[in-house]
C-alpha positions in Angstrom: 98.1 82.4 129.6 98.9 80.1 126.8 98.7 80.6 123.1 96.3 78.9 120.8 97.8 76.0 118.8 96.4 77.1 115.5 95.1 80.2 113.7 91.4 80.9 114.0 90.3 81.9 110.5 87.2 84.0 109.9 85.7 86.5 107.5 84.1 89.8 108.4 81.2 90.9 106.2 81.8 94.7 106.0 80.1 97.1 103.6 83.2 97.3 101.4 83.4 93.5 101.0 84.5 90.4 103.0 87.7 90.9 105.0 89.8 87.9 106.1 91.0 87.9 109.8 93.3 85.4 111.4 93.7 85.3 115.2 96.2 83.6 117.5 97.0 83.7 121.2 95.0 84.3 124.3 91.8 86.3 123.6 92.1 88.2 126.8 95.7 89.3 126.2 96.9 92.7 124.9 96.2 93.0 121.2 98.8 93.2 118.4 97.3 94.0 115.0 99.6 93.1 112.1 99.1 94.9 108.7 100.9 93.6 105.7 102.3 95.6 102.8 101.4 95.8 99.1 101.4 92.7 96.9 101.4 90.3 99.8 99.1 89.2 102.6 98.7 88.2 106.2 100.8 85.1 105.5 103.9 87.4 105.4 103.8 87.4 109.2 103.9 83.6 109.6 107.4 83.5 111.1 106.5 86.1 113.7 103.2 84.9 114.9 104.5 82.0 117.1 106.9 84.5 118.7 104.2 87.0 119.5 101.2 84.9 120.4 102.4 83.4 123.7 101.8 86.8 125.3 99.4 88.6 122.9 96.2 88.3 121.0 97.6 88.5 117.5 95.2 89.7 114.8 96.2 89.6 111.2 94.1 90.9 108.3 94.3 90.7 104.6 93.7 94.2 103.3 91.0 94.4 100.6 92.2 93.0 97.3 95.0 91.0 98.9 95.2 87.4 100.1 91.8 86.0 101.0 89.9 89.4 101.2 87.6 90.6 98.5 88.4 93.5 96.3 86.9 96.6 97.7 83.6 97.8 96.4 84.3 100.7 94.1 88.0 99.6 93.9 88.9 102.3 96.5 92.4 101.5 97.7 93.0 104.9 99.2 95.0 104.7 102.5 92.4 106.7 104.5 89.7 104.4 103.4 91.9 101.4 104.3 92.3 102.8 107.7 88.6 103.1 108.2 88.1 99.5 107.1 90.6 98.3 109.6 89.0 100.3 112.3 85.6 98.9 111.4 87.1 95.4 111.6 88.5 95.9 115.1 85.2 97.3 116.2 83.5 94.2 115.0 86.1 92.1 116.9 85.4 94.0 120.1 88.9 95.4 120.3 89.2 98.6 122.3 93.0 99.1 122.2 95.8 97.7 120.0 99.4 98.1 119.3 99.4 98.4 115.5 102.3 96.9 113.5 102.7 97.8 109.8 105.2 96.4 107.4 106.2 98.5 104.4 103.1 100.2 103.0 101.1 98.6 105.8 102.6 101.3 107.9 100.6 103.9 106.0 97.3 102.1 106.8 98.5 101.9 110.4 99.2 105.6 110.5 95.9 106.5 108.9 94.2 104.4 111.5 96.0 106.2 114.3 95.1 109.6 112.8 91.4 108.6 112.6 91.1 106.5 115.8 93.6 107.7 118.4 91.3 106.0 121.0 91.9 102.6 119.4 95.7 102.8 118.6 97.8 102.5 121.8 101.2 102.4 120.0 102.7 102.0 116.6 105.4 99.8 115.1 106.5 100.7 111.6 108.8 98.2 109.8 110.5 99.2 106.6 108.0 102.0 106.1 109.4 104.8 104.0 109.0 108.2 105.8 108.8 110.3 102.6 109.0 109.9 98.8 112.5 111.4 98.8 113.7 108.2 100.6 112.4 105.9 97.9 115.0 103.9 95.8 113.7 103.5 92.3 113.0 99.9 91.3 115.2 98.4 88.6 114.1 98.6 85.0 113.8 94.8 85.0 110.7 95.0 87.2 107.8 93.1 85.8 105.8 95.3 83.3 102.0 95.1 83.1 102.2 93.7 79.5 104.0 90.6 80.9 101.1 89.5 83.2 100.8 86.7 84.1 104.6 86.5 84.5 106.8 83.5 85.0 108.1 82.6 88.5 111.5 84.0 87.5 109.9 87.3 86.6 108.0 87.4 89.8 111.2 86.7 91.8 112.9 89.5 90.0 110.0 91.8 90.8 110.1 90.8 94.5 113.8 90.6 94.9 114.3 94.2 96.2 112.0 93.2 99.0 114.9 91.3 100.5 118.6 91.8 101.1 121.0 91.1 98.2 121.4 87.3 97.6 118.4 86.3 99.7 116.2 83.8 97.9 112.6 85.0 97.5 110.4 82.5 99.3 108.1 80.5 97.0 105.1 81.5 99.1 105.7 85.2 98.2 105.9 84.2 94.5 102.6 82.3 94.8 100.9 85.2 96.7 101.9 87.7 94.0 100.8 85.4 91.2 97.4 85.0 92.7 96.8 88.8 92.9 94.9 90.8 90.4 97.4 93.1 88.7 95.1 96.1 88.9 94.9 95.6 92.7 98.7 95.5 93.0 99.0 98.7 90.9 96.1 100.6 92.7 97.5 99.7 96.2 100.9 101.0 95.3 99.6 104.2 93.7 97.5 104.8 96.9 100.6 104.6 99.1 102.5 107.0 96.9 99.5 109.5 97.0 99.2 109.3 100.8 103.0 109.8 101.3 103.2 112.6 98.7 100.5 114.6 100.5 102.4 114.6 103.8 105.4 112.8 105.2 104.9 110.2 107.9 106.9 111.9 110.6 104.9 115.0 110.2 101.7 113.0 110.5 102.9 111.1 113.5 104.5 113.9 115.5 101.2 115.4 116.8 99.6 112.1 117.7 101.7 111.5 120.8 101.7 107.7 120.3 104.7 105.5 121.3 106.5 104.7 118.1 109.0 101.9 117.3 110.6 102.1 113.9 112.5 99.1 112.5 114.6 99.1 109.3 117.0 96.7 107.7 120.4 98.2 107.0 120.3 96.4 103.6 116.9 97.7 102.5 116.8 98.1 98.8 113.5 99.9 98.5 113.9 102.8 100.9 117.2 104.4 101.9 118.0 102.8 105.3 119.4 106.1 106.6 115.9 107.6 106.1 114.8 105.8 109.3 116.4 108.6 111.2 113.7 111.0 109.8 111.4 109.4 112.4 113.4 110.9 115.2 111.4 114.1 114.5 108.6 112.2 116.3 108.9 112.9 120.1 110.0 109.7 121.9 110.4 107.6 118.8 112.7 104.6 119.0 114.6 103.7 115.8 116.4 100.4 115.3 118.4 99.2 112.3 119.0 95.5 111.7 122.4 94.9 110.1 121.5 91.6 108.3 118.1 92.5 107.0 116.7 94.0 103.9 113.2 95.3 103.3 111.5 92.4 105.0 113.0 91.7 108.4 109.7 90.0 109.5 111.0 87.1 107.3 114.8 87.7 107.3 115.2 88.4 111.0 112.0 87.3 112.8 113.6 86.8 116.3 115.1 90.3 116.5 112.0 91.9 115.0 109.7 90.1 117.4 111.9 91.2 120.4 111.6 94.8 119.3 107.8 94.6 118.9 107.4 93.0 122.3 109.4 95.7 123.9 107.0 98.4 122.9 105.2 100.1 125.8 
């Protein structure tokens, strides 16, 4: 099998609004579904896709209100609803089984999908996904405030800086993505993640599902306490790996090592 040379872009017309889908790799290969976090899009996976798509059908989506997807009808950004939308998208694509990979808050949508559709989710990979609100590291007071919208590039970089290890230059594409988003969508998506996690921790949600679980954290994560990754060991059979030279976004900071861990999931 050989991978496709370019991404196949398409839009699915679902009842909540149009959803962007990008696909790479052999269409008859095992499926990897990549779900991005808040205030970004499917483009955050660009460094990983070439490493994954030689052996897998890699599907990326833009969650509603992010990237190229429409804002959801009724502005419902609730995590359970996001899980249902992703499940509907996979049904439309004819996917019966997938290893679902979520980065940051994308891990909550991945978990909701596994809760709702255990038939569809074969395994889970959670990258820098906080296990509970007690693991959250409060953002600095210099974070961009709503009254400053639209902010300058420098303000956006400051807002996004904790998404990477100390001293790492925030890529311009992340700045551009954030600038293009509706501020209400950014806020609503983040509030939905907090609400989902406040109701029940992720390890307690995942433990009864019996799905293979790979957890990846950067040892220099500045949004969630890196040591909190150990909380996932409460999930039977979970594998937990910490990357020494990565912050909150190892999919950009350490793509080779991150891809190797994803590809080892069975």
